[in-house]
C-alpha positions, 0 to 999 in steps of 0.5 A: 769812598768805597762803592757798594752794591745796592744790596749792601746799601739797602741792607745797612739802611734797613738794619740801621732803621730797625736798630734805632727804632728798637731802642725806642720801641721793641725789636718786634715792633721795629721789624714789623714796622719796616716790613709794613713800610716796605710793603706800602712802598712797593706800589711806588718802587717795584724793586722793593719786592726783592726784599724779604724779612723772615718771620718775627719769631725766627729773627736773630736781630742781625743784618742777615735777617734781611734777604735781598734778591740779586736783581736789586743790584740792577736798580739805578742808584738814583731810584734806590736813593729815592726809595731810601729817602721815602722809607726813612721819612715814612719810618720816622713819621710812622714812629711819630713821637717815639722816633724822637728829636734825635732819630736822624742823628742816631740813624746816621751814627748807626749807619756809619760814616761810609754808608752815610756818605754812600746814601748821601751820594745817591740822593738821600737828604737826611737834613731835608727829612728832619726839616720836613718832619719838624715843620710837619709837627709845627704847622701843616700849612707850610710845605718844603720844595726841594731844589735838587740843583742845589742843597737848598730847600725852600719853605713856603706857606700855602 
């Protein structure tokens, strides 16, 4: 597996999210949603302030529309993984039914096998996101507890 810099990982993740969301909504909606979610998550992940996306009217709908300051490369990849996990989860929840059943699968395909492998290795568990969202839609009294020591998620009714 090729190692990638944090900037490349984040750019590919964000652009893949926008691409998948724009299929189900519009380009403007997809871009404005990603901007909003980055802003919301800055309180949890200060390094997200290094990301900027241009004005909607000037976007070319390319990965080059995402600008990230080089300081992003100094962020621990474990922390980057947590931020990406939360960003994907929030994006899927924010889109709601518009995200659709196959959102995660479409995201993985759009991201490509190399970057999917990279984000998986830094702790992003797309299977867990899918499972959490399925359960969230069924019954909010069920909670998922992730056991980071293995690939097992425990489901318990509260």
